[in-house]
Short mmCIF file of the C-alpha atoms (twelve columns), coordinates in Angstrom:
data_MODEL
# 
_entry.id   MODEL 
# 
loop_
_atom_site.group_PDB 
_atom_site.id 
_atom_site.type_symbol 
_atom_site.label_atom_id 
_atom_site.label_alt_id 
_atom_site.label_comp_id 
_atom_site.label_asym_id 
_atom_site.label_seq_id 
_atom_site.Cartn_x 
_atom_site.Cartn_y 
_atom_site.Cartn_z 
_atom_site.pdbx_PDB_model_num 
ATOM 1  C CA . UNK A 1  198.950 -163.919 271.549 1 
ATOM 2  C CA . UNK A 2  198.561 -165.410 268.043 1 
ATOM 3  C CA . UNK A 3  195.441 -164.976 265.964 1 
ATOM 4  C CA . UNK A 4  194.968 -166.733 262.627 1 
ATOM 5  C CA . UNK A 5  192.155 -165.570 260.446 1 
ATOM 6  C CA . UNK A 6  191.333 -167.492 257.244 1 
ATOM 7  C CA . UNK A 7  188.978 -166.088 254.668 1 
ATOM 8  C CA . UNK A 8  187.842 -167.628 251.500 1 
ATOM 9  C CA . UNK A 9  188.664 -165.758 248.255 1 
ATOM 10 C CA . UNK A 10 185.622 -164.934 246.120 1 
ATOM 11 C CA . UNK A 11 185.136 -164.465 242.326 1 
ATOM 12 C CA . UNK A 12 182.404 -162.736 240.442 1 
ATOM 13 C CA . UNK A 13 181.051 -164.534 237.388 1 
ATOM 14 C CA . UNK A 14 178.505 -163.505 234.757 1 
ATOM 15 C CA . UNK A 15 175.689 -165.863 233.903 1 
ATOM 16 C CA . UNK A 16 172.663 -165.556 231.614 1 
ATOM 17 C CA . UNK A 17 169.171 -165.148 233.024 1 
ATOM 18 C CA . UNK A 18 168.434 -168.738 232.037 1 
ATOM 19 C CA . UNK A 19 171.454 -170.060 233.847 1 
ATOM 20 C CA . UNK A 20 170.657 -167.997 236.911 1 
ATOM 21 C CA . UNK A 21 167.077 -169.255 236.917 1 
ATOM 22 C CA . UNK A 22 168.215 -172.830 236.697 1 
ATOM 23 C CA . UNK A 23 170.641 -172.430 239.544 1 
ATOM 24 C CA . UNK A 24 167.965 -170.650 241.639 1 
ATOM 25 C CA . UNK A 25 165.563 -173.568 241.011 1 
ATOM 26 C CA . UNK A 26 168.309 -176.051 242.155 1 
ATOM 27 C CA . UNK A 27 169.122 -173.973 245.256 1 
ATOM 28 C CA . UNK A 28 167.817 -175.461 248.454 1 
ATOM 29 C CA . UNK A 29 166.494 -173.206 251.172 1 
ATOM 30 C CA . UNK A 30 169.552 -173.554 253.337 1 
ATOM 31 C CA . UNK A 31 172.112 -173.227 250.512 1 
ATOM 32 C CA . UNK A 32 174.067 -170.357 249.046 1 
ATOM 33 C CA . UNK A 33 174.710 -170.272 245.247 1 
ATOM 34 C CA . UNK A 34 178.305 -171.387 246.047 1 
ATOM 35 C CA . UNK A 35 176.856 -174.421 247.844 1 
ATOM 36 C CA . UNK A 36 174.702 -175.273 244.791 1 
ATOM 37 C CA . UNK A 37 177.629 -174.973 242.388 1 
ATOM 38 C CA . UNK A 38 179.818 -177.169 244.624 1 
ATOM 39 C CA . UNK A 39 177.040 -179.750 245.002 1 
ATOM 40 C CA . UNK A 40 176.328 -179.876 241.299 1 
ATOM 41 C CA . UNK A 41 179.960 -180.009 240.204 1 
ATOM 42 C CA . UNK A 42 181.433 -182.000 243.022 1 
ATOM 43 C CA . UNK A 43 183.358 -185.173 242.293 1 
ATOM 44 C CA . UNK A 44 181.689 -187.008 245.220 1 
ATOM 45 C CA . UNK A 45 181.164 -190.620 244.352 1 
ATOM 46 C CA . UNK A 46 178.760 -191.321 247.149 1 
ATOM 47 C CA . UNK A 47 175.865 -193.121 245.498 1 
ATOM 48 C CA . UNK A 48 173.472 -192.304 248.341 1 
ATOM 49 C CA . UNK A 49 174.090 -188.514 248.046 1 
ATOM 50 C CA . UNK A 50 171.228 -187.996 245.522 1 
ATOM 51 C CA . UNK A 51 168.579 -189.801 247.431 1 
ATOM 52 C CA . UNK A 52 166.058 -187.303 248.707 1 
ATOM 53 C CA . UNK A 53 167.172 -184.559 246.329 1 
ATOM 54 C CA . UNK A 54 163.707 -184.318 244.882 1 
ATOM 55 C CA . UNK A 55 161.923 -184.379 248.209 1 
ATOM 56 C CA . UNK A 56 159.331 -181.611 248.708 1 
ATOM 57 C CA . UNK A 57 159.504 -180.564 245.053 1 
ATOM 58 C CA . UNK A 58 156.019 -181.676 244.223 1 
ATOM 59 C CA . UNK A 59 157.337 -184.021 241.581 1 
ATOM 60 C CA . UNK A 60 155.732 -187.053 243.141 1 
ATOM 61 C CA . UNK A 61 152.338 -185.512 242.975 1 
ATOM 62 C CA . UNK A 62 152.827 -184.425 239.376 1 
ATOM 63 C CA . UNK A 63 153.952 -187.911 238.354 1 
ATOM 64 C CA . UNK A 64 151.006 -189.539 240.095 1 
ATOM 65 C CA . UNK A 65 148.543 -187.081 238.436 1 
ATOM 66 C CA . UNK A 66 150.142 -187.768 235.042 1 
ATOM 67 C CA . UNK A 67 149.921 -191.508 235.620 1 
ATOM 68 C CA . UNK A 68 146.237 -191.324 236.627 1 
ATOM 69 C CA . UNK A 69 145.537 -189.312 233.439 1 
ATOM 70 C CA . UNK A 70 147.390 -191.850 231.229 1 
ATOM 71 C CA . UNK A 71 145.475 -194.720 232.959 1 
ATOM 72 C CA . UNK A 72 142.142 -193.025 232.319 1 
ATOM 73 C CA . UNK A 73 143.080 -192.286 228.709 1 
ATOM 74 C CA . UNK A 74 144.248 -195.963 228.264 1 
ATOM 75 C CA . UNK A 75 140.933 -197.252 229.662 1 
ATOM 76 C CA . UNK A 76 138.992 -194.895 227.285 1 
ATOM 77 C CA . UNK A 77 140.890 -196.121 224.337 1 
ATOM 78 C CA . UNK A 78 140.417 -199.758 225.293 1 
ATOM 79 C CA . UNK A 79 136.661 -199.168 225.529 1 
ATOM 80 C CA . UNK A 80 136.601 -197.517 222.109 1 
ATOM 81 C CA . UNK A 81 138.584 -200.355 220.544 1 
ATOM 82 C CA . UNK A 82 137.277 -203.372 222.247 1 
ATOM 83 C CA . UNK A 83 133.863 -202.161 223.517 1 
ATOM 84 C CA . UNK A 84 134.439 -202.967 227.193 1 
# 
């Protein structure tokens, strides 16, 4: 009987709190920190890979809210300048 066991070597690295927080923010629910580092540093040239990366981050809502605020501000300034 032959049994082959392959284990991945690991390394310990030191990072600043800021670097750790940035990595943690990039980390998806189903990922390890190794997965994050590999994803962020990978040489994959698949242009479709990034699509959906911002999904469920709340960014869309924030952008829409900012746009509405800018639109309202723009309308107010037009009214002040042109008396609409």
